[in-house]
mmCIF file of the N, C-alpha and C atoms, coordinates in Angstrom:
data_MODEL
# 
_entry.id   MODEL 
# 
loop_
_atom_site.group_PDB 
_atom_site.id 
_atom_site.type_symbol 
_atom_site.label_atom_id 
_atom_site.label_alt_id 
_atom_site.label_comp_id 
_atom_site.label_asym_id 
_atom_site.label_entity_id 
_atom_site.label_seq_id 
_atom_site.pdbx_PDB_ins_code 
_atom_site.Cartn_x 
_atom_site.Cartn_y 
_atom_site.Cartn_z 
_atom_site.occupancy 
_atom_site.B_iso_or_equiv 
_atom_site.pdbx_formal_charge 
_atom_site.auth_seq_id 
_atom_site.auth_comp_id 
_atom_site.auth_asym_id 
_atom_site.auth_atom_id 
_atom_site.pdbx_PDB_model_num 
ATOM 1   N N  . MET A 1 1  ? -133.803 27.723  46.296 1.00 0.00 ? 1  MET A N  1 
ATOM 2   C CA . MET A 1 1  ? -134.521 26.455  46.682 1.00 0.00 ? 1  MET A CA 1 
ATOM 3   C C  . MET A 1 1  ? -133.233 25.560  46.886 1.00 0.00 ? 1  MET A C  1 
ATOM 4   N N  . ALA A 1 2  ? -133.441 24.582  47.937 1.00 0.00 ? 2  ALA A N  1 
ATOM 5   C CA . ALA A 1 2  ? -132.579 23.807  48.296 1.00 0.00 ? 2  ALA A CA 1 
ATOM 6   C C  . ALA A 1 2  ? -132.566 22.509  47.763 1.00 0.00 ? 2  ALA A C  1 
ATOM 7   N N  . TYR A 1 3  ? -131.712 21.805  47.328 1.00 0.00 ? 3  TYR A N  1 
ATOM 8   C CA . TYR A 1 3  ? -131.618 20.508  46.772 1.00 0.00 ? 3  TYR A CA 1 
ATOM 9   C C  . TYR A 1 3  ? -132.171 19.429  47.632 1.00 0.00 ? 3  TYR A C  1 
ATOM 10  N N  . GLY A 1 4  ? -133.113 18.406  47.204 1.00 0.00 ? 4  GLY A N  1 
ATOM 11  C CA . GLY A 1 4  ? -133.558 17.315  48.020 1.00 0.00 ? 4  GLY A CA 1 
ATOM 12  C C  . GLY A 1 4  ? -134.854 17.587  48.730 1.00 0.00 ? 4  GLY A C  1 
ATOM 13  N N  . SER A 1 5  ? -135.349 19.029  48.534 1.00 0.00 ? 5  SER A N  1 
ATOM 14  C CA . SER A 1 5  ? -136.429 19.418  49.200 1.00 0.00 ? 5  SER A CA 1 
ATOM 15  C C  . SER A 1 5  ? -137.692 18.728  48.603 1.00 0.00 ? 5  SER A C  1 
ATOM 16  N N  . ASN A 1 6  ? -137.807 18.370  47.390 1.00 0.00 ? 6  ASN A N  1 
ATOM 17  C CA . ASN A 1 6  ? -138.844 17.776  46.900 1.00 0.00 ? 6  ASN A CA 1 
ATOM 18  C C  . ASN A 1 6  ? -139.138 16.234  47.192 1.00 0.00 ? 6  ASN A C  1 
ATOM 19  N N  . LYS A 1 7  ? -140.496 16.009  47.666 1.00 0.00 ? 7  LYS A N  1 
ATOM 20  C CA . LYS A 1 7  ? -140.567 14.756  48.194 1.00 0.00 ? 7  LYS A CA 1 
ATOM 21  C C  . LYS A 1 7  ? -141.098 13.787  47.138 1.00 0.00 ? 7  LYS A C  1 
ATOM 22  N N  . LEU A 1 8  ? -140.671 12.653  47.278 1.00 0.00 ? 8  LEU A N  1 
ATOM 23  C CA . LEU A 1 8  ? -141.370 11.787  46.302 1.00 0.00 ? 8  LEU A CA 1 
ATOM 24  C C  . LEU A 1 8  ? -142.888 11.278  46.717 1.00 0.00 ? 8  LEU A C  1 
ATOM 25  N N  . VAL A 1 9  ? -143.558 11.184  45.770 1.00 0.00 ? 9  VAL A N  1 
ATOM 26  C CA . VAL A 1 9  ? -144.918 10.932  46.140 1.00 0.00 ? 9  VAL A CA 1 
ATOM 27  C C  . VAL A 1 9  ? -145.206 9.388   45.378 1.00 0.00 ? 9  VAL A C  1 
ATOM 28  N N  . LYS A 1 10 ? -145.465 8.396   46.342 1.00 0.00 ? 10 LYS A N  1 
ATOM 29  C CA . LYS A 1 10 ? -145.766 7.051   45.723 1.00 0.00 ? 10 LYS A CA 1 
ATOM 30  C C  . LYS A 1 10 ? -147.120 6.979   45.408 1.00 0.00 ? 10 LYS A C  1 
ATOM 31  N N  . ARG A 1 11 ? -147.257 6.304   44.070 1.00 0.00 ? 11 ARG A N  1 
ATOM 32  C CA . ARG A 1 11 ? -148.719 6.619   43.582 1.00 0.00 ? 11 ARG A CA 1 
ATOM 33  C C  . ARG A 1 11 ? -148.885 4.867   43.781 1.00 0.00 ? 11 ARG A C  1 
ATOM 34  N N  . LYS A 1 12 ? -150.237 4.653   44.004 1.00 0.00 ? 12 LYS A N  1 
ATOM 35  C CA . LYS A 1 12 ? -150.804 3.510   43.898 1.00 0.00 ? 12 LYS A CA 1 
ATOM 36  C C  . LYS A 1 12 ? -150.917 2.887   42.572 1.00 0.00 ? 12 LYS A C  1 
ATOM 37  N N  . MET A 1 13 ? -150.683 1.833   42.323 1.00 0.00 ? 13 MET A N  1 
ATOM 38  C CA . MET A 1 13 ? -150.972 1.363   41.076 1.00 0.00 ? 13 MET A CA 1 
ATOM 39  C C  . MET A 1 13 ? -152.460 0.745   40.899 1.00 0.00 ? 13 MET A C  1 
ATOM 40  N N  . PRO A 1 14 ? -152.983 0.799   39.722 1.00 0.00 ? 14 PRO A N  1 
ATOM 41  C CA . PRO A 1 14 ? -154.456 0.351   39.580 1.00 0.00 ? 14 PRO A CA 1 
ATOM 42  C C  . PRO A 1 14 ? -154.642 -0.789  40.102 1.00 0.00 ? 14 PRO A C  1 
ATOM 43  N N  . VAL A 1 15 ? -155.831 -1.449  40.521 1.00 0.00 ? 15 VAL A N  1 
ATOM 44  C CA . VAL A 1 15 ? -155.833 -2.690  40.757 1.00 0.00 ? 15 VAL A CA 1 
ATOM 45  C C  . VAL A 1 15 ? -155.577 -3.699  39.663 1.00 0.00 ? 15 VAL A C  1 
ATOM 46  N N  . LYS A 1 16 ? -156.188 -3.393  38.447 1.00 0.00 ? 16 LYS A N  1 
ATOM 47  C CA . LYS A 1 16 ? -155.930 -4.190  37.457 1.00 0.00 ? 16 LYS A CA 1 
ATOM 48  C C  . LYS A 1 16 ? -154.511 -4.611  37.044 1.00 0.00 ? 16 LYS A C  1 
ATOM 49  N N  . LEU A 1 17 ? -153.744 -3.688  37.337 1.00 0.00 ? 17 LEU A N  1 
ATOM 50  C CA . LEU A 1 17 ? -152.131 -3.738  36.859 1.00 0.00 ? 17 LEU A CA 1 
ATOM 51  C C  . LEU A 1 17 ? -151.678 -4.609  38.302 1.00 0.00 ? 17 LEU A C  1 
ATOM 52  N N  . ALA A 1 18 ? -152.038 -4.459  39.467 1.00 0.00 ? 18 ALA A N  1 
ATOM 53  C CA . ALA A 1 18 ? -151.298 -4.878  40.607 1.00 0.00 ? 18 ALA A CA 1 
ATOM 54  C C  . ALA A 1 18 ? -151.048 -6.121  40.697 1.00 0.00 ? 18 ALA A C  1 
ATOM 55  N N  . ARG A 1 19 ? -152.238 -6.884  40.265 1.00 0.00 ? 19 ARG A N  1 
ATOM 56  C CA . ARG A 1 19 ? -152.355 -8.396  40.653 1.00 0.00 ? 19 ARG A CA 1 
ATOM 57  C C  . ARG A 1 19 ? -152.788 -9.273  39.336 1.00 0.00 ? 19 ARG A C  1 
ATOM 58  N N  . LYS A 1 20 ? -151.969 -10.108 38.980 1.00 0.00 ? 20 LYS A N  1 
ATOM 59  C CA . LYS A 1 20 ? -152.425 -10.925 37.785 1.00 0.00 ? 20 LYS A CA 1 
ATOM 60  C C  . LYS A 1 20 ? -153.524 -12.109 38.219 1.00 0.00 ? 20 LYS A C  1 
ATOM 61  N N  . SER A 1 21 ? -154.315 -12.185 37.255 1.00 0.00 ? 21 SER A N  1 
ATOM 62  C CA . SER A 1 21 ? -155.429 -13.104 37.550 1.00 0.00 ? 21 SER A CA 1 
ATOM 63  C C  . SER A 1 21 ? -154.971 -14.383 37.493 1.00 0.00 ? 21 SER A C  1 
ATOM 64  N N  . MET A 1 22 ? -155.574 -15.289 38.136 1.00 0.00 ? 22 MET A N  1 
ATOM 65  C CA . MET A 1 22 ? -155.188 -16.980 38.215 1.00 0.00 ? 22 MET A CA 1 
ATOM 66  C C  . MET A 1 22 ? -155.983 -17.394 36.799 1.00 0.00 ? 22 MET A C  1 
ATOM 67  N N  . LEU A 1 23 ? -155.249 -18.384 36.014 1.00 0.00 ? 23 LEU A N  1 
ATOM 68  C CA . LEU A 1 23 ? -155.982 -19.046 34.924 1.00 0.00 ? 23 LEU A CA 1 
ATOM 69  C C  . LEU A 1 23 ? -157.256 -20.077 35.549 1.00 0.00 ? 23 LEU A C  1 
ATOM 70  N N  . SER A 1 24 ? -158.017 -20.087 35.041 1.00 0.00 ? 24 SER A N  1 
ATOM 71  C CA . SER A 1 24 ? -159.211 -20.969 35.518 1.00 0.00 ? 24 SER A CA 1 
ATOM 72  C C  . SER A 1 24 ? -158.972 -22.535 35.131 1.00 0.00 ? 24 SER A C  1 
ATOM 73  N N  . GLY A 1 25 ? -159.031 -23.342 35.975 1.00 0.00 ? 25 GLY A N  1 
ATOM 74  C CA . GLY A 1 25 ? -159.168 -24.533 35.961 1.00 0.00 ? 25 GLY A CA 1 
ATOM 75  C C  . GLY A 1 25 ? -159.241 -25.203 34.502 1.00 0.00 ? 25 GLY A C  1 
ATOM 76  N N  . LEU A 1 26 ? -160.596 -25.003 33.913 1.00 0.00 ? 26 LEU A N  1 
ATOM 77  C CA . LEU A 1 26 ? -160.654 -25.114 32.587 1.00 0.00 ? 26 LEU A CA 1 
ATOM 78  C C  . LEU A 1 26 ? -159.429 -25.250 31.691 1.00 0.00 ? 26 LEU A C  1 
ATOM 79  N N  . VAL A 1 27 ? -158.891 -24.025 31.757 1.00 0.00 ? 27 VAL A N  1 
ATOM 80  C CA . VAL A 1 27 ? -157.849 -23.609 30.965 1.00 0.00 ? 27 VAL A CA 1 
ATOM 81  C C  . VAL A 1 27 ? -156.481 -24.648 31.275 1.00 0.00 ? 27 VAL A C  1 
ATOM 82  N N  . ILE A 1 28 ? -156.451 -24.581 32.186 1.00 0.00 ? 28 ILE A N  1 
ATOM 83  C CA . ILE A 1 28 ? -154.959 -25.494 32.958 1.00 0.00 ? 28 ILE A CA 1 
ATOM 84  C C  . ILE A 1 28 ? -155.261 -26.945 32.382 1.00 0.00 ? 28 ILE A C  1 
ATOM 85  N N  . ARG A 1 29 ? -156.664 -27.515 32.502 1.00 0.00 ? 29 ARG A N  1 
ATOM 86  C CA . ARG A 1 29 ? -156.736 -28.798 32.175 1.00 0.00 ? 29 ARG A CA 1 
ATOM 87  C C  . ARG A 1 29 ? -156.603 -28.901 30.630 1.00 0.00 ? 29 ARG A C  1 
ATOM 88  N N  . GLY A 1 30 ? -157.115 -27.649 29.868 1.00 0.00 ? 30 GLY A N  1 
ATOM 89  C CA . GLY A 1 30 ? -156.776 -27.754 28.200 1.00 0.00 ? 30 GLY A CA 1 
ATOM 90  C C  . GLY A 1 30 ? -155.490 -27.804 28.028 1.00 0.00 ? 30 GLY A C  1 
ATOM 91  N N  . TYR A 1 31 ? -154.393 -27.333 28.646 1.00 0.00 ? 31 TYR A N  1 
ATOM 92  C CA . TYR A 1 31 ? -153.175 -27.370 28.329 1.00 0.00 ? 31 TYR A CA 1 
ATOM 93  C C  . TYR A 1 31 ? -152.498 -28.942 28.287 1.00 0.00 ? 31 TYR A C  1 
ATOM 94  N N  . ALA A 1 32 ? -153.114 -29.923 29.203 1.00 0.00 ? 32 ALA A N  1 
ATOM 95  C CA . ALA A 1 32 ? -152.854 -31.195 29.219 1.00 0.00 ? 32 ALA A CA 1 
ATOM 96  C C  . ALA A 1 32 ? -153.357 -31.885 28.085 1.00 0.00 ? 32 ALA A C  1 
ATOM 97  N N  . LYS A 1 33 ? -152.398 -32.808 27.642 1.00 0.00 ? 33 LYS A N  1 
ATOM 98  C CA . LYS A 1 33 ? -152.962 -33.703 26.108 1.00 0.00 ? 33 LYS A CA 1 
ATOM 99  C C  . LYS A 1 33 ? -153.724 -34.816 27.069 1.00 0.00 ? 33 LYS A C  1 
ATOM 100 N N  . ASP A 1 34 ? -153.477 -35.378 27.954 1.00 0.00 ? 34 ASP A N  1 
ATOM 101 C CA . ASP A 1 34 ? -154.440 -36.364 28.829 1.00 0.00 ? 34 ASP A CA 1 
ATOM 102 C C  . ASP A 1 34 ? -155.133 -35.713 29.702 1.00 0.00 ? 34 ASP A C  1 
ATOM 103 N N  . LYS A 1 35 ? -156.383 -35.437 29.331 1.00 0.00 ? 35 LYS A N  1 
ATOM 104 C CA . LYS A 1 35 ? -157.281 -34.696 30.022 1.00 0.00 ? 35 LYS A CA 1 
ATOM 105 C C  . LYS A 1 35 ? -157.676 -35.089 31.619 1.00 0.00 ? 35 LYS A C  1 
ATOM 106 N N  . ASN A 1 36 ? -157.562 -36.507 31.495 1.00 0.00 ? 36 ASN A N  1 
ATOM 107 C CA . ASN A 1 36 ? -157.395 -37.318 32.877 1.00 0.00 ? 36 ASN A CA 1 
ATOM 108 C C  . ASN A 1 36 ? -156.375 -37.076 33.852 1.00 0.00 ? 36 ASN A C  1 
ATOM 109 N N  . PHE A 1 37 ? -155.397 -36.646 33.607 1.00 0.00 ? 37 PHE A N  1 
ATOM 110 C CA . PHE A 1 37 ? -154.003 -36.669 33.841 1.00 0.00 ? 37 PHE A CA 1 
ATOM 111 C C  . PHE A 1 37 ? -153.927 -35.699 35.464 1.00 0.00 ? 37 PHE A C  1 
ATOM 112 N N  . LEU A 1 38 ? -154.800 -34.620 35.118 1.00 0.00 ? 38 LEU A N  1 
ATOM 113 C CA . LEU A 1 38 ? -154.678 -33.618 36.289 1.00 0.00 ? 38 LEU A CA 1 
ATOM 114 C C  . LEU A 1 38 ? -155.606 -34.022 37.250 1.00 0.00 ? 38 LEU A C  1 
ATOM 115 N N  . THR A 1 39 ? -155.055 -34.108 38.562 1.00 0.00 ? 39 THR A N  1 
ATOM 116 C CA . THR A 1 39 ? -156.106 -34.176 39.442 1.00 0.00 ? 39 THR A CA 1 
ATOM 117 C C  . THR A 1 39 ? -156.659 -32.755 40.033 1.00 0.00 ? 39 THR A C  1 
ATOM 118 N N  . ASP A 1 40 ? -157.680 -32.998 41.011 1.00 0.00 ? 40 ASP A N  1 
ATOM 119 C CA . ASP A 1 40 ? -157.978 -31.578 41.346 1.00 0.00 ? 40 ASP A CA 1 
ATOM 120 C C  . ASP A 1 40 ? -157.405 -30.913 42.219 1.00 0.00 ? 40 ASP A C  1 
ATOM 121 N N  . ALA A 1 41 ? -156.238 -31.503 43.143 1.00 0.00 ? 41 ALA A N  1 
ATOM 122 C CA . ALA A 1 41 ? -155.298 -30.907 43.704 1.00 0.00 ? 41 ALA A CA 1 
ATOM 123 C C  . ALA A 1 41 ? -154.125 -30.404 43.026 1.00 0.00 ? 41 ALA A C  1 
ATOM 124 N N  . MET A 1 42 ? -153.914 -30.980 41.991 1.00 0.00 ? 42 MET A N  1 
ATOM 125 C CA . MET A 1 42 ? -152.710 -30.616 41.035 1.00 0.00 ? 42 MET A CA 1 
ATOM 126 C C  . MET A 1 42 ? -153.411 -29.313 40.290 1.00 0.00 ? 42 MET A C  1 
ATOM 127 N N  . VAL A 1 43 ? -154.675 -29.249 39.968 1.00 0.00 ? 43 VAL A N  1 
ATOM 128 C CA . VAL A 1 43 ? -155.315 -28.185 39.290 1.00 0.00 ? 43 VAL A CA 1 
ATOM 129 C C  . VAL A 1 43 ? -155.136 -27.008 40.243 1.00 0.00 ? 43 VAL A C  1 
ATOM 130 N N  . LYS A 1 44 ? -155.445 -27.169 41.498 1.00 0.00 ? 44 LYS A N  1 
ATOM 131 C CA . LYS A 1 44 ? -155.515 -26.019 42.516 1.00 0.00 ? 44 LYS A CA 1 
ATOM 132 C C  . LYS A 1 44 ? -154.349 -25.404 42.662 1.00 0.00 ? 44 LYS A C  1 
ATOM 133 N N  . LYS A 1 45 ? -153.396 -26.287 42.568 1.00 0.00 ? 45 LYS A N  1 
ATOM 134 C CA . LYS A 1 45 ? -151.968 -26.001 42.995 1.00 0.00 ? 45 LYS A CA 1 
ATOM 135 C C  . LYS A 1 45 ? -151.317 -25.136 41.926 1.00 0.00 ? 45 LYS A C  1 
ATOM 136 N N  . LEU A 1 46 ? -151.653 -25.666 40.629 1.00 0.00 ? 46 LEU A N  1 
ATOM 137 C CA . LEU A 1 46 ? -151.044 -24.926 39.273 1.00 0.00 ? 46 LEU A CA 1 
ATOM 138 C C  . LEU A 1 46 ? -151.865 -23.366 39.216 1.00 0.00 ? 46 LEU A C  1 
ATOM 139 N N  . ARG A 1 47 ? -153.274 -23.560 39.600 1.00 0.00 ? 47 ARG A N  1 
ATOM 140 C CA . ARG A 1 47 ? -153.972 -22.388 39.502 1.00 0.00 ? 47 ARG A CA 1 
ATOM 141 C C  . ARG A 1 47 ? -153.217 -21.078 40.315 1.00 0.00 ? 47 ARG A C  1 
ATOM 142 N N  . GLU A 1 48 ? -152.928 -21.420 41.598 1.00 0.00 ? 48 GLU A N  1 
ATOM 143 C CA . GLU A 1 48 ? -152.242 -20.684 42.551 1.00 0.00 ? 48 GLU A CA 1 
ATOM 144 C C  . GLU A 1 48 ? -150.739 -20.035 42.029 1.00 0.00 ? 48 GLU A C  1 
ATOM 145 N N  . HIS A 1 49 ? -150.270 -21.123 41.185 1.00 0.00 ? 49 HIS A N  1 
ATOM 146 C CA . HIS A 1 49 ? -148.900 -20.904 40.613 1.00 0.00 ? 49 HIS A CA 1 
ATOM 147 C C  . HIS A 1 49 ? -149.024 -19.808 39.600 1.00 0.00 ? 49 HIS A C  1 
ATOM 148 N N  . SER A 1 50 ? -150.065 -20.084 38.844 1.00 0.00 ? 50 SER A N  1 
ATOM 149 C CA . SER A 1 50 ? -150.298 -19.367 37.658 1.00 0.00 ? 50 SER A CA 1 
ATOM 150 C C  . SER A 1 50 ? -150.303 -17.653 37.742 1.00 0.00 ? 50 SER A C  1 
ATOM 151 N N  . LYS A 1 51 ? -150.528 -17.198 39.213 1.00 0.00 ? 51 LYS A N  1 
ATOM 152 C CA . LYS A 1 51 ? -150.761 -15.653 39.243 1.00 0.00 ? 51 LYS A CA 1 
ATOM 153 C C  . LYS A 1 51 ? -149.134 -15.332 38.985 1.00 0.00 ? 51 LYS A C  1 
ATOM 154 N N  . HIS A 1 52 ? -148.236 -16.002 39.463 1.00 0.00 ? 52 HIS A N  1 
ATOM 155 C CA . HIS A 1 52 ? -146.869 -15.538 39.271 1.00 0.00 ? 52 HIS A CA 1 
ATOM 156 C C  . HIS A 1 52 ? -146.015 -15.719 38.165 1.00 0.00 ? 52 HIS A C  1 
ATOM 157 N N  . HIS A 1 53 ? -146.740 -16.476 37.111 1.00 0.00 ? 53 HIS A N  1 
ATOM 158 C CA . HIS A 1 53 ? -145.935 -16.990 36.138 1.00 0.00 ? 53 HIS A CA 1 
ATOM 159 C C  . HIS A 1 53 ? -146.882 -16.770 34.662 1.00 0.00 ? 53 HIS A C  1 
ATOM 160 N N  . THR A 1 54 ? -146.102 -16.786 33.374 1.00 0.00 ? 54 THR A N  1 
ATOM 161 C CA . THR A 1 54 ? -146.694 -16.660 32.123 1.00 0.00 ? 54 THR A CA 1 
ATOM 162 C C  . THR A 1 54 ? -147.606 -17.822 31.899 1.00 0.00 ? 54 THR A C  1 
ATOM 163 N N  . VAL A 1 55 ? -148.483 -17.850 30.666 1.00 0.00 ? 55 VAL A N  1 
ATOM 164 C CA . VAL A 1 55 ? -148.866 -18.884 29.953 1.00 0.00 ? 55 VAL A CA 1 
ATOM 165 C C  . VAL A 1 55 ? -147.945 -19.688 29.298 1.00 0.00 ? 55 VAL A C  1 
ATOM 166 N N  . LYS A 1 56 ? -146.853 -19.280 28.778 1.00 0.00 ? 56 LYS A N  1 
ATOM 167 C CA . LYS A 1 56 ? -145.753 -20.238 28.327 1.00 0.00 ? 56 LYS A CA 1 
ATOM 168 C C  . LYS A 1 56 ? -145.268 -21.192 29.434 1.00 0.00 ? 56 LYS A C  1 
ATOM 169 N N  . HIS A 1 57 ? -145.081 -20.439 30.388 1.00 0.00 ? 57 HIS A N  1 
ATOM 170 C CA . HIS A 1 57 ? -144.392 -21.028 31.927 1.00 0.00 ? 57 HIS A CA 1 
ATOM 171 C C  . HIS A 1 57 ? -145.312 -22.133 32.061 1.00 0.00 ? 57 HIS A C  1 
ATOM 172 N N  . MET A 1 58 ? -146.421 -21.905 32.347 1.00 0.00 ? 58 MET A N  1 
ATOM 173 C CA . MET A 1 58 ? -147.728 -23.017 32.647 1.00 0.00 ? 58 MET A CA 1 
ATOM 174 C C  . MET A 1 58 ? -147.695 -24.182 31.633 1.00 0.00 ? 58 MET A C  1 
ATOM 175 N N  . ARG A 1 59 ? -147.739 -23.890 30.558 1.00 0.00 ? 59 ARG A N  1 
ATOM 176 C CA . ARG A 1 59 ? -147.810 -24.936 29.423 1.00 0.00 ? 59 ARG A CA 1 
ATOM 177 C C  . ARG A 1 59 ? -146.666 -25.922 29.649 1.00 0.00 ? 59 ARG A C  1 
ATOM 178 N N  . SER A 1 60 ? -145.379 -25.292 29.699 1.00 0.00 ? 60 SER A N  1 
ATOM 179 C CA . SER A 1 60 ? -144.195 -25.970 29.809 1.00 0.00 ? 60 SER A CA 1 
ATOM 180 C C  . SER A 1 60 ? -144.451 -27.041 31.017 1.00 0.00 ? 60 SER A C  1 
ATOM 181 N N  . MET A 1 61 ? -144.653 -26.511 32.227 1.00 0.00 ? 61 MET A N  1 
ATOM 182 C CA . MET A 1 61 ? -144.707 -27.052 33.315 1.00 0.00 ? 61 MET A CA 1 
ATOM 183 C C  . MET A 1 61 ? -145.657 -28.247 33.246 1.00 0.00 ? 61 MET A C  1 
ATOM 184 N N  . ILE A 1 62 ? -146.660 -27.905 32.762 1.00 0.00 ? 62 ILE A N  1 
ATOM 185 C CA . ILE A 1 62 ? -148.095 -28.994 32.805 1.00 0.00 ? 62 ILE A CA 1 
ATOM 186 C C  . ILE A 1 62 ? -147.531 -30.150 31.629 1.00 0.00 ? 62 ILE A C  1 
ATOM 187 N N  . GLY A 1 63 ? -146.923 -29.836 30.534 1.00 0.00 ? 63 GLY A N  1 
ATOM 188 C CA . GLY A 1 63 ? -146.260 -30.947 29.751 1.00 0.00 ? 63 GLY A CA 1 
ATOM 189 C C  . GLY A 1 63 ? -145.108 -31.770 30.540 1.00 0.00 ? 63 GLY A C  1 
ATOM 190 N N  . LYS A 1 64 ? -144.251 -31.181 31.095 1.00 0.00 ? 64 LYS A N  1 
ATOM 191 C CA . LYS A 1 64 ? -143.425 -31.825 31.771 1.00 0.00 ? 64 LYS A CA 1 
ATOM 192 C C  . LYS A 1 64 ? -143.854 -32.590 32.803 1.00 0.00 ? 64 LYS A C  1 
ATOM 193 N N  . MET A 1 65 ? -144.674 -32.287 33.279 1.00 0.00 ? 65 MET A N  1 
ATOM 194 C CA . MET A 1 65 ? -145.521 -33.092 34.760 1.00 0.00 ? 65 MET A CA 1 
ATOM 195 C C  . MET A 1 65 ? -146.305 -34.375 33.985 1.00 0.00 ? 65 MET A C  1 
ATOM 196 N N  . GLU A 1 66 ? -146.732 -34.113 33.126 1.00 0.00 ? 66 GLU A N  1 
ATOM 197 C CA . GLU A 1 66 ? -147.385 -35.367 32.531 1.00 0.00 ? 66 GLU A CA 1 
ATOM 198 C C  . GLU A 1 66 ? -146.361 -36.394 31.995 1.00 0.00 ? 66 GLU A C  1 
ATOM 199 N N  . LYS A 1 67 ? -145.127 -35.962 31.754 1.00 0.00 ? 67 LYS A N  1 
ATOM 200 C CA . LYS A 1 67 ? -144.037 -36.772 31.201 1.00 0.00 ? 67 LYS A CA 1 
ATOM 201 C C  . LYS A 1 67 ? -143.422 -37.483 32.365 1.00 0.00 ? 67 LYS A C  1 
ATOM 202 N N  . GLY A 1 68 ? -144.016 -37.235 33.740 1.00 0.00 ? 68 GLY A N  1 
ATOM 203 C CA . GLY A 1 68 ? -143.468 -37.844 35.161 1.00 0.00 ? 68 GLY A CA 1 
ATOM 204 C C  . GLY A 1 68 ? -142.587 -37.034 35.948 1.00 0.00 ? 68 GLY A C  1 
ATOM 205 N N  . MET A 1 69 ? -142.522 -35.600 35.612 1.00 0.00 ? 69 MET A N  1 
ATOM 206 C CA . MET A 1 69 ? -141.637 -34.917 36.486 1.00 0.00 ? 69 MET A CA 1 
ATOM 207 C C  . MET A 1 69 ? -142.614 -34.563 37.713 1.00 0.00 ? 69 MET A C  1 
ATOM 208 N N  . SER A 1 70 ? -141.962 -34.177 38.861 1.00 0.00 ? 70 SER A N  1 
ATOM 209 C CA . SER A 1 70 ? -142.561 -33.631 39.930 1.00 0.00 ? 70 SER A CA 1 
ATOM 210 C C  . SER A 1 70 ? -142.770 -32.117 40.032 1.00 0.00 ? 70 SER A C  1 
ATOM 211 N N  . PHE A 1 71 ? -143.737 -31.883 40.487 1.00 0.00 ? 71 PHE A N  1 
ATOM 212 C CA . PHE A 1 71 ? -143.821 -30.231 40.333 1.00 0.00 ? 71 PHE A CA 1 
ATOM 213 C C  . PHE A 1 71 ? -142.886 -29.362 40.562 1.00 0.00 ? 71 PHE A C  1 
ATOM 214 N N  . SER A 1 72 ? -142.137 -29.593 41.537 1.00 0.00 ? 72 SER A N  1 
ATOM 215 C CA . SER A 1 72 ? -140.810 -28.640 41.803 1.00 0.00 ? 72 SER A CA 1 
ATOM 216 C C  . SER A 1 72 ? -139.783 -28.901 40.703 1.00 0.00 ? 72 SER A C  1 
ATOM 217 N N  . LYS A 1 73 ? -139.688 -30.118 40.052 1.00 0.00 ? 73 LYS A N  1 
ATOM 218 C CA . LYS A 1 73 ? -138.623 -30.515 39.020 1.00 0.00 ? 73 LYS A CA 1 
ATOM 219 C C  . LYS A 1 73 ? -139.045 -29.766 38.055 1.00 0.00 ? 73 LYS A C  1 
ATOM 220 N N  . ALA A 1 74 ? -140.302 -29.806 37.468 1.00 0.00 ? 74 ALA A N  1 
ATOM 221 C CA . ALA A 1 74 ? -140.993 -29.259 36.363 1.00 0.00 ? 74 ALA A CA 1 
ATOM 222 C C  . ALA A 1 74 ? -140.705 -27.707 36.597 1.00 0.00 ? 74 ALA A C  1 
ATOM 223 N N  . HIS A 1 75 ? -140.727 -27.194 37.420 1.00 0.00 ? 75 HIS A N  1 
ATOM 224 C CA . HIS A 1 75 ? -140.521 -25.818 37.753 1.00 0.00 ? 75 HIS A CA 1 
ATOM 225 C C  . HIS A 1 75 ? -139.149 -25.050 37.492 1.00 0.00 ? 75 HIS A C  1 
ATOM 226 N N  . SER A 1 76 ? -138.389 -26.178 38.353 1.00 0.00 ? 76 SER A N  1 
ATOM 227 C CA . SER A 1 76 ? -137.054 -25.483 37.910 1.00 0.00 ? 76 SER A CA 1 
ATOM 228 C C  . SER A 1 76 ? -136.463 -25.730 36.589 1.00 0.00 ? 76 SER A C  1 
ATOM 229 N N  . GLU A 1 77 ? -137.072 -26.741 35.908 1.00 0.00 ? 77 GLU A N  1 
ATOM 230 C CA . GLU A 1 77 ? -136.428 -27.073 34.661 1.00 0.00 ? 77 GLU A CA 1 
ATOM 231 C C  . GLU A 1 77 ? -137.089 -25.916 33.755 1.00 0.00 ? 77 GLU A C  1 
ATOM 232 N N  . THR A 1 78 ? -138.477 -25.366 33.927 1.00 0.00 ? 78 THR A N  1 
ATOM 233 C CA . THR A 1 78 ? -139.134 -24.602 33.208 1.00 0.00 ? 78 THR A CA 1 
ATOM 234 C C  . THR A 1 78 ? -138.640 -23.243 33.271 1.00 0.00 ? 78 THR A C  1 
ATOM 235 N N  . MET A 1 79 ? -138.128 -22.898 34.512 1.00 0.00 ? 79 MET A N  1 
ATOM 236 C CA . MET A 1 79 ? -137.589 -21.565 34.953 1.00 0.00 ? 79 MET A CA 1 
ATOM 237 C C  . MET A 1 79 ? -136.040 -21.543 34.046 1.00 0.00 ? 79 MET A C  1 
ATOM 238 N N  . LYS A 1 80 ? -135.260 -22.561 34.026 1.00 0.00 ? 80 LYS A N  1 
ATOM 239 C CA . LYS A 1 80 ? -134.087 -22.341 33.332 1.00 0.00 ? 80 LYS A CA 1 
ATOM 240 C C  . LYS A 1 80 ? -134.384 -22.136 31.834 1.00 0.00 ? 80 LYS A C  1 
ATOM 241 N N  . LYS A 1 81 ? -135.428 -22.792 31.268 1.00 0.00 ? 81 LYS A N  1 
ATOM 242 C CA . LYS A 1 81 ? -135.603 -22.733 29.707 1.00 0.00 ? 81 LYS A CA 1 
ATOM 243 C C  . LYS A 1 81 ? -136.396 -21.411 29.530 1.00 0.00 ? 81 LYS A C  1 
ATOM 244 N N  . TYR A 1 82 ? -137.400 -21.117 29.982 1.00 0.00 ? 82 TYR A N  1 
ATOM 245 C CA . TYR A 1 82 ? -138.430 -19.856 29.834 1.00 0.00 ? 82 TYR A CA 1 
ATOM 246 C C  . TYR A 1 82 ? -138.486 -18.840 30.669 1.00 0.00 ? 82 TYR A C  1 
ATOM 247 N N  . GLY A 1 83 ? -137.847 -18.796 31.908 1.00 0.00 ? 83 GLY A N  1 
ATOM 248 C CA . GLY A 1 83 ? -137.806 -17.868 33.058 1.00 0.00 ? 83 GLY A CA 1 
ATOM 249 C C  . GLY A 1 83 ? -139.319 -17.600 33.522 1.00 0.00 ? 83 GLY A C  1 
ATOM 250 N N  . LYS A 1 84 ? -139.640 -16.655 34.023 1.00 0.00 ? 84 LYS A N  1 
ATOM 251 C CA . LYS A 1 84 ? -140.855 -16.325 34.681 1.00 0.00 ? 84 LYS A CA 1 
ATOM 252 C C  . LYS A 1 84 ? -142.059 -16.335 33.565 1.00 0.00 ? 84 LYS A C  1 
# 
């Protein structure tokens, strides 16, 4: 039997594990201390962002945005502190 004759078979990951679900708008609004702070556009952007990041990351970002940081600045600061 020659070396390297075994072919690797790539398995498909189950759908549940393949993609992370988004947080709901109610959950995102719940992280904000001032419930009227987040606009619908901000919630939509944060929902999409939540697919790629943890709850800890999202909470930190929302807190920083409430204090006046922009979305991108809050994201970069949070990535330095908590990571993904």
